[in-house]
Structures are given as structure tokens and as C-alpha cells.
C-alpha positions in Angstrom: -12.0 27.6 20.3 -14.7 29.7 18.4 -13.9 28.0 15.0 -14.5 24.8 17.0 -18.0 26.0 17.9 -19.1 27.4 14.6 -18.0 24.3 13.0 -19.9 22.3 15.6 -22.9 24.5 15.2 -22.8 24.8 11.3 -22.8 20.5 11.1 -25.6 20.3 14.0 -27.9 22.4 11.5 -27.0 20.2 8.9 -27.8 17.0 10.5 -31.1 18.9 11.6 -32.2 19.6 8.1 -31.3 16.0 7.2 -34.1 14.5 9.4 -36.2 15.0 7.1 -34.9 12.2 5.1 -37.6 9.5 4.2 -36.5 5.7 5.1 -35.0 3.4 2.9 -37.4 1.4 0.6 -38.5 -2.3 1.3 -36.9 -5.0 -0.5 -38.2 -6.3 -4.0 -39.1 -9.7 -5.1 -36.4 -11.5 -6.8 -35.0 -10.4 -9.9 -35.5 -12.2 -13.4 -32.6 -13.0 -15.2 -32.6 -12.6 -19.1 -29.5 -14.4 -19.6 -30.6 -16.9 -22.2 -33.1 -14.5 -24.1 -31.6 -12.0 -24.5 -29.4 -11.1 -27.8 -25.6 -9.5 -27.8 -24.0 -8.3 -30.6 -20.2 -7.6 -30.4 -18.4 -4.8 -32.4 -15.6 -7.5 -33.3 -18.3 -9.2 -35.0 -17.3 -12.5 -32.5 -19.6 -15.6 -31.7 -21.1 -14.1 -28.4 -22.1 -17.5 -27.2 -19.0 -18.4 -25.2 -20.4 -15.1 -22.7 -23.1 -17.2 -21.6 -21.9 -21.0 -21.8 -20.9 -21.1 -18.1 -17.6 -21.6 -18.4 -15.2 -19.1 -17.0 -12.7 -20.6 -18.8 -13.8 -19.3 -22.2 -13.8 -15.5 -23.7 -14.2 -13.1 -26.2 -11.4 -10.5 -26.5 -12.2 -7.0 -27.3 -9.9 -4.1 -28.4 -10.0 -1.0 -26.8 -12.9 1.2 -27.9 -14.6 -2.3 -28.4 -18.6 -2.8 -27.9 -21.1 -5.4 -26.8 -24.4 -4.5 -27.5 -27.2 -6.3 -24.9 -30.9 -6.1 -26.1 -33.5 -7.7 -24.1 -37.6 -7.7 -24.6 -38.0 -6.5 -21.2 -36.0 -3.5 -19.2 -32.8 -4.3 -18.3 -32.0 -3.4 -14.8 -28.5 -4.8 -13.9 -25.5 -6.5 -15.8 -23.0 -9.0 -14.1 -19.7 -9.7 -16.3 -16.8 -11.8 -15.3 -13.4 -10.7 -17.1 -10.6 -12.9 -17.5 -7.3 -12.8 -16.3 -7.4 -9.0 -16.0 -10.6 -6.3 -15.4 -11.1 -3.3 -17.3 -13.0 -0.4 -17.1 -15.9 -0.1 -19.0 -19.0 2.2 -19.7 -22.5 1.5 -20.1 -24.9 3.7 -22.4 -28.7 3.4 -23.5 -29.5 6.9 -25.4 -29.3 10.0 -22.7 -27.8 7.8 -20.0 -24.3 6.8 -19.3 -22.6 5.0 -16.7 -18.8 4.3 -15.7 -17.9 1.2 -14.5 -14.9 -0.8 -13.9 -13.1 1.8 -11.7 -12.5 -0.3 -8.5 -10.8 -2.9 -11.0 -12.8 -5.6 -10.2 -12.7 -9.0 -12.3 -16.4 -10.2 -11.4 -18.2 -6.6 -11.8 -21.7 -5.5 -11.7 -23.4 -2.6 -13.3 -26.8 -1.3 -11.7 -28.7 -0.2 -14.5 -32.3 0.8 -13.0 -32.2 4.2 -13.9 -31.5 3.4 -17.5 -35.0 2.5 -18.2 -34.2 0.7 -21.9 -34.5 -2.4 -22.8 -31.2 -1.7 -25.1 -27.8 -1.1 -23.6 -24.3 -0.8 -24.9 -21.0 -2.0 -23.0 -17.9 -0.2 -24.2 -14.7 -1.3 -23.4 -12.0 1.5 -22.7 -9.1 -0.7 -22.5 -8.6 -4.3 -23.9 -10.5 -6.6 -22.4 -11.3 -10.5 -22.1 -14.6 -11.2 -21.2 -16.0 -14.6 -19.8 -19.2 -14.5 -18.5 -22.1 -12.2 -18.9 -25.5 -12.1 -17.4 -28.6 -9.7 -17.6 -31.5 -9.1 -15.1 -34.6 -7.3 -14.4 -35.9 -5.5 -11.7 -35.8 -6.7 -8.1 -33.6 -8.5 -5.8 -30.6 -10.1 -7.0 -30.2 -14.2 -6.8 -27.5 -14.6 -4.1 -24.5 -15.7 -6.3 -24.5 -12.8 -8.2 -21.5 -10.7 -6.9 -21.9 -7.1 -6.0 -18.6 -6.6 -4.4 -18.1 -3.5 -2.0 -15.1 -1.9 -1.8 -11.8 -3.1 0.0 -12.6 -1.9 4.0 -11.7 1.4 5.1 -11.8 -0.3 8.4 -11.7 -4.1 9.4 -13.0 -5.9 11.9 -10.8 -8.9 11.0 -7.9 -9.0 8.5 -7.1 -12.3 7.2 -3.8 -12.8 5.8 -4.0 -15.6 3.6 -1.2 -16.7 1.2 -2.7 -18.8 -1.6 -6.3 -18.7 -2.8 -7.9 -21.8 -1.3 -5.9 -21.5 2.2 -8.8 -19.2 3.6 -11.0 -21.9 3.4 -8.7 -24.5 4.5 -6.2 -23.6 7.5 -8.5 -20.5 7.8 -11.3 -22.7 7.4 -14.6 -21.4 9.4 -13.4 -18.0 10.1 -15.1 -15.9 7.0 -18.5 -17.6 7.5 -18.3 -17.0 11.6 -17.5 -13.3 11.0 -20.0 -12.8 8.3 -23.0 -14.3 10.5 -21.9 -11.7 13.2 -21.8 -8.7 10.8 -18.4 -7.9 11.1 -16.3 -6.5 8.2 -13.6 -9.1 7.2 -10.9 -8.0 4.9 -8.9 -11.1 3.1 -5.3 -10.0 2.1 -3.7 -12.7 -0.1 0.0 -13.1 0.0 0.7 -14.5 -3.4 -1.3 -14.1 -6.6 -2.3 -16.7 -9.4 -2.0 -14.6 -12.7 -0.4 -17.2 -14.6 -3.5 -19.2 -13.6 -6.8 -17.4 -14.9 -9.0 -20.5 -13.3 -7.8 -19.8 -10.1 -8.6 -16.2 -10.1 -12.1 -16.8 -10.8 -12.3 -19.4 -7.8 -10.8 -17.2 -5.9 -13.9 -14.9 -5.9 -16.5 -17.4 -6.4 -15.1 -18.8 -3.1 -15.2 -15.8 -0.7 -18.5 -14.7 -2.1 -19.6 -18.1 -1.1 -18.2 -17.9 2.3 -19.8 -14.8 3.0 -16.9 -11.9 2.5 -18.2 -8.9 0.7 -15.5 -6.6 0.4 -13.1 -7.4 -2.2 -9.9 -8.9 -1.5 -6.7 -7.6 -1.8 -4.4 -9.6 -4.2 -1.1 -10.7 -3.1 2.0 -8.8 -5.2 4.3 -12.2 -5.1 4.4 -15.3 -7.4 3.3 -18.4 -6.0 6.3 -20.7 -5.4 6.7 -23.6 -3.6 9.3 -24.6 -1.0 9.9 -26.2 2.0 11.3 -23.8 4.3 11.7 -19.9 5.1 15.0 -19.7 3.6 13.5 -21.6 0.3 11.1 -18.9 0.0 13.3 -16.0 0.4 15.4 -17.7 -2.1 12.6 -18.1 -4.6 11.4 -14.5 -4.0 14.9 -13.1 -4.7 15.0 -15.2 -8.0 12.1 -13.4 -8.8 13.2 -9.8 -7.9 11.4 -9.9 -4.9 13.3 -8.4 -1.4 12.6 -9.8 1.8 12.4 -5.9 2.6 9.5 -5.4 -0.1 7.6 -8.3 1.3 7.8 -7.0 4.9 6.8 -3.5 3.3 3.7 -5.3 2.0 2.5 -6.5 5.1 3.1 -3.4 6.9 0.9 -1.6 4.2 -1.8 -4.2 4.5 -2.1 -3.4 8.5 -1.9 0.3 8.1 -4.8 0.4 5.0 -7.1 -1.8 6.5 -6.8 -0.8 10.1 -8.1 -4.3 11.8 -8.7 -4.9 15.3 -8.0 -8.7 15.0 -5.5 -10.1 12.4 -5.0 -13.7 11.8 -2.2 -15.6 10.2 -0.7 -18.8 8.6 1.2 -21.3 11.3 4.9 -19.9 11.9 5.7 -23.6 10.9 3.4 -23.6 7.8 0.7 -25.9 8.4 2.0 -28.7 6.5 5.5 -27.1 6.0 4.8 -25.0 3.2 7.8 -22.2 2.8 5.3 -19.6 1.8 3.1 -20.2 4.4 6.0 -19.9 6.9 7.2 -16.8 5.4 3.9 -14.8 5.3 3.9 -15.6 9.3 7.2 -14.7 10.0 7.1 -11.2 7.8 3.5 -10.5 9.3 5.2 -10.9 13.0 7.9 -8.0 12.0 5.1 -5.9 10.5 3.2 -5.9 13.9 6.0 -4.6 15.3 6.6 -2.0 12.8 3.0 -0.5 11.3 2.4 1.9 14.5 6.1 3.3 13.7 5.7 6.3 11.0 9.7 6.0 10.7 9.2 2.7 9.1 8.0 2.5 5.8 6.9 6.2 5.5 5.3 5.9 2.0 2.6 3.9 3.4 2.2 5.6 6.6 2.0 9.0 4.6 -0.9 7.7 2.5 -2.8 5.4 5.1 -1.3 6.7 8.7 0.2 4.5 11.1 -1.8 1.4 12.8 -1.2 -0.5 16.0 -3.1 -3.9 15.5 -4.6 -4.3 19.0 -4.8 -8.5 18.7 -2.9 -10.7 16.6 -3.7 -14.5 16.2 -1.7 -17.1 14.7 -2.5 -20.7 13.5 -1.5 -23.1 16.1 0.3 -21.0 18.0 1.3 -22.7 21.4 0.4 -20.0 23.7 -2.8 -18.2 25.0 -4.6 -20.6 22.9 -7.9 -20.3 21.9 -10.3 -22.9 20.1 -12.9 -21.5 17.7 -16.2 -23.2 17.4 -17.2 -23.9 13.7 -19.8 -26.6 13.9 -22.9 -24.4 15.2 -25.9 -23.5 12.9 -25.8 -20.1 11.8 -28.9 -18.6 11.0 -27.4 -16.1 8.8 -26.6 -18.7 6.6 -29.8 -20.7 6.8 -28.9 -23.0 9.2 -25.7 -24.1 8.0 -22.2 -24.0 10.0 -19.3 -22.5 9.4 -17.3 -25.4 8.6 -20.1 -26.6 5.8 -20.2 -23.1 4.5 -16.5 -23.4 4.2 -16.4 -26.5 2.6 -18.9 -25.2 -0.1 -16.3 -21.9 -0.3 -13.5 -24.6 -1.0 -15.5 -26.7 -3.6 -15.6 -23.8 -5.7 -11.8 -24.4 -6.0 -12.4 -26.7 -8.6 -8.8 -27.0 -9.8 -7.8 -27.9 -6.2 -10.2 -30.9 -5.6 -7.7 -33.3 -6.6 -4.9 -32.4 -3.6 -4.8 -34.2 -0.6 -6.3 -30.9 1.5 -10.0 -32.2 -0.1 -9.4 -35.2 2.0 -7.8 -33.3 4.9 -10.7 -30.9 4.9 -13.4 -33.2 4.2 -12.6 -36.9 5.3 -11.5 -39.9 2.9 -15.0 -41.0 1.8 -16.4 -37.0 2.4 -17.7 -38.3 5.6 -17.0 -35.7 7.6 -19.7 -33.1 9.1 -17.9 -31.0 11.4 -14.3 -29.2 11.9 -13.5 -31.1 15.2 -13.2 -33.9 12.7 -10.2 -32.4 11.2 -7.5 -33.3 13.7 -4.3 -32.6 12.1 -3.4 -28.8 11.4 -6.8 -28.0 13.4 -8.5 -24.9 11.9 -10.0 -24.5 15.0 -6.8 -24.0 16.9 -5.6 -20.6 17.4 -2.9 -18.8 19.9 -2.9 -15.0 20.5 0.0 -13.9 19.6 0.1 -10.2 20.3 -2.1 -8.1 22.2 -2.4 -4.1 23.6 -5.3 -5.1 25.0 -4.5 -8.0 27.6 -4.6 -11.7 27.4 -7.6 -13.7 26.6 -9.8 -15.3 29.7 -10.6 -18.5 28.2 -13.9 -17.3 26.5 -13.0 -18.2 23.0 -13.7 -14.7 21.5 -11.3 -13.1 19.0 -12.9 -9.9 20.3 -12.6 -10.4 23.7 -11.3 -6.7 25.4 -12.1 -4.9 22.2 -15.6 -3.3 23.2 -16.0 0.0 22.0 -17.0 3.5 23.6 -20.5 4.4 23.2 -20.9 7.1 20.4 -17.0 6.1 19.1 -18.1 5.1 15.3 -14.5 5.3 14.1 -13.2 3.3 16.6 -9.9 5.7 17.4 -10.8 5.8 21.6 -12.7 9.1 21.8 -16.1 10.5 20.7 -15.3 13.3 18.2 -17.1 15.2 15.5 -15.7 12.7 13.2 -17.9 9.8 14.9 -21.0 12.1 13.8 -20.0 12.4 9.9 -19.3 8.8 9.6 -22.7 8.2 11.5 -24.3 10.4 8.3 -21.9 9.0 5.8 -23.4 5.1 6.8 -26.8 6.4 7.1 -26.6 7.9 3.6 -25.0 4.9 2.1 -28.0 2.8 3.5 -30.6 5.2 2.6 -29.5 4.9 -1.2 -29.6 1.3 -1.0 -26.3 0.4 -0.4 -24.5 -1.4 2.0 -23.6 1.0 5.0 -20.4 1.5 6.2 -20.6 0.4 9.8 -20.1 -3.3 10.9 -22.6 -4.9 13.8 -19.9 -3.8 15.9 -19.4 -0.4 14.8 -23.1 0.1 14.5 -23.5 -0.7 17.8 -20.9 1.8 19.1 -22.6 4.1 16.9 -26.4 3.6 18.2 -26.0 6.8 20.7 -29.1 6.6 21.8 -29.6 3.1 22.0 -33.0 2.2 20.2 -31.2 -0.5 17.9 -31.0 1.6 14.8 -28.4 3.7 13.1 -30.0 7.0 12.1 -29.6 11.0 12.2 -30.5 10.9 15.5 -27.5 9.5 16.7 -25.4 11.8 14.7 -26.7 14.6 16.1 -26.8 12.7 20.1 -22.6 12.1 19.2 -22.1 15.6 18.4 -23.9 17.2 21.2 -21.9 15.1 23.3 -18.7 16.1 22.0 -19.6 19.9 21.9 -20.3 20.0 25.5 -17.7 17.5 26.7 -14.7 18.8 24.0 -15.7 21.9 23.0 -17.7 23.6 25.7 -15.6 21.7 28.5 -18.6 20.7 30.2 -18.4 17.2 31.2 -21.8 15.4 30.2 -23.1 11.9 30.8 -24.8 10.3 27.5 -28.0 10.1 29.7 -27.9 13.7 30.5 -28.4 14.8 26.9 
């Protein structure tokens, strides 16, 4: 008990010291782009024109240790790179300045070079790499289409279990934009990969970014193989050396890793009957019963802990049904609806526009303007498959019954010192000009003083509440602090 009190006192003292930190700076004007005017020199002597041709299917190959030097008349504040097929680690240098990049393995990567104060930088590829595109920027806010990915969620509001790259904008149409507009953290976890189709890897990220996703997706580990039944999908995987148990283990790992409050999965009948959609849904169902059991797949339990998902919805599930509204204008997307944003995201999948999915989603003559015009396999229809918090009451809210306790910033159901710490981490990230760690739902819970902002004062208040109620044993209401 004395150790707990001593820890609380030290932490509270640290919080008090942080109150002198100034607020975040205001946004700047949009950054100028120097991609066309910059000069590029590749150490291998290759023609660098393909790096700025706007074509993601063209690329330059660099051996490990190869370099690309970028020179501008103006100072360089940022560089966006798109790798082909596989990401690589790279380092940026300019005089005394050096920055390591690529450690997260993003196929579309960005380096913030605002501290470099240089108009010439050298990119060194520490692994063999193929680079498709480069863009160069000056000071200011980046254009909306420049992808600056955040790491995958530590704690997701919603986990979307998409089978293929494009299903997230088809059978899950509207879901990502709707959640993004609410400020919720959405994590997409794919079932299969498209490593044999490099164009689809770019389309995947371009589509997600357009839809409003900001956390880098979990890329599937399994091959894309068509079948019309679960048995066929299992047989295909077996032929590829993938066991059914391996698939269930993957699903369990995703639930434990991202700890979603809500998970959404495919129709158990595979929408139009696709075997991999069916297998995805079936193994997700099994994983939902196992993810809270530490003895099931202990490797992921040891790495991420266990997790019992509060609510799970399946597309077209026949019980406890809910209808999503994707046809209301969203201020977050400039008045476009979630349907319109998802259609724009699906349009990024250029290689798939010839398929019947395009007519399904947009109409035979692209006459659809609303999600409700899609009648077969409607993306608006969902059913509550499993819940630990009770049945829905018909208000069409995926997060019904999932209100968070005041001060419970990590969502574990209790107010502890850890909540104070995560509030500080969130504040520090925002202070540095980065996205905060907390989604809108968790920020509301973290706003312990109810002033509409998450700040050091909230961390202080949460810690004080914890010390009084849990350490000292003195029952104290928030209003008495």
C-alpha cells in the first residue's frame, strides 16, 4: 500500500510539472509540392522519370545500400514514397541530420523532414527495394491525398474483418466513412493477401485512405483462392499448406491484438457465395468464443493478452438486426454521404472496375445515389451475432450499451493510474503535432473535468480520483474532487 501511495505521489508531481507545457501550434497553410521541379539522382544511374510519372506500376530497383538524392531550390519539409510489392527500411540524411524511416513496413510511407532545414536530402535504402513513386513537399499542411499512416490500433473501437482488398468498400460499404466521421478508431484486418498482384496492394491503401481510414491495415496471411463453399476454401488452403487451425489462430490473434469494442464480419453465406467469405465468417465465429481463453492459442495470449469482444455483428445475419444509415451528408467529408465516400474509395480499385461488383454498387448506368438502392446483399443490413452487454433495442447503433466510465481512458472498466498515463501519452502526441491516441469515444471518457478537452488537468483529476478511491479507500465522487 505504501508503494502504491508513493507511486501515485510521484506521478502526480510529474503531472503538475507538465502543466507548464504550451498548447499545440495552429495549422499552417497547405504545403507547396516540388515533385516536378525537384532533381533526382539514383546511385545506380537509372532513369528516375518513372518515380514521378503518376503510375504506381512502374518502379526503379535499388540494391541494399543504394541511394536516391533529391535536390530542390526550396527547403524540403517532407517526402512521400510508394514502394512496389514490398516495403523496405530507408534512411534520410542531410549534413548532420539523419532520420530512420520504414521501420513500420508501410508500403506507402512518409518522412517528415521539417527539422532538416535543407534543400538536398539523400535517401539510402537499407534493403533491396523497388520504388514506384516519390512526392516532395515544402512547409505546411499536406494535400489530403498524401498518406501519412498511423500504426495499427493498440485499442480499436471497431475491427472490420474484410476478406479481400475491396470488400471493405462493397459488402462493408459505408462502414469506414461512418466511423471515421464519428472520430472512432477503425482497424481493418484482411483475411487474404494480394502479393501476386502488386497493383492491388496500392489500390488497397489508396482506397482505405480515401474512405477515411488512418490506421495501417493488418494484411492477410493467406492466398486469395476462389471457391463456392467452406469445404472448397478449406481444401484450397490445405493445398497451399494452410491448416484450418492456423486460420482460427489468426482470427484469435486479430481480436486480441486490436481489442475492439465492436467487430464486423462477413455474411456466413459468403454474400454471393464466395467460399473464402464463408470461411472468414466461420473462423471469426470460432475465434469469438476463444479469444478470452488464455489456454487457447497461448502464443498470442502471451503477446497481446486475452480479449472478450463486447459486440460482434455479421453482415446479413438474420437475428437482432440493425440497419445502418449511409445516406446522410457527413460534415467530416464535406457534405458527402458514407455511400458516396465508399464509392470513391472503391473507384481506387481500378483493376476491379470491370467486375459485376461495380454495377452492384453503382447501378447499371451508375445511377445509384444512395446505399438503400442496393437491394441484394444490402451493405446496410447487419445482425448482432454475439454480445456481452445485452441485445440492441432498435436504435440502430453499433455501440449501444458500450458507454465508457468517466475517467476510464483505456476502456478496461475501471479508473486506474494507467488511465492517467494514457491521457498524458495522448496529450504529448497531440502536443508534438501527431494524431492523439484516443478516439472520440475514449476522449470523452478521458475528459474527466468535462470541459470538452483532454488535457493534463484531466490526467491529474483521474489520478486523484484513483488515489482517493482505490489507494486510500476513501469513496469520493468526481464532483467532490
